[in-house]
C-alpha angles and dihedrals in degrees: 000000000000121000114229129200110211124205116243093249089065099044089101087070098045102028092235150011098288136051139147137235140172130236145110096231134035089255092054093047091050091048090053090045088054091050090053096039110027115215098021097102093061089059089060105029124049131222091271092056094253129132108262115250094244096050126086127184124204127186129170090002095302134097115254111220103172132056088220094058113122117241128201114233089228091059121095113229112220117196115201124191113203118224118234137181137084 
């Protein structure tokens, strides 16, 4: 099971900064995360199935750009929500 670090703006879905999910790709991990915490995936993935512009995913020290990218279960997935405004 992969450990996931959740940004503070999404803590209302998970109840805190850390959670876990299963999956071999980013898409599978996010699907399991959605199953465990309904509504959270839509905050990160848009209606066209693309990563939202203000969301970044990091696993194994590198940014993950594609939902199809394979993830190692030992990696920690870090979700970062960029701040915007002026």
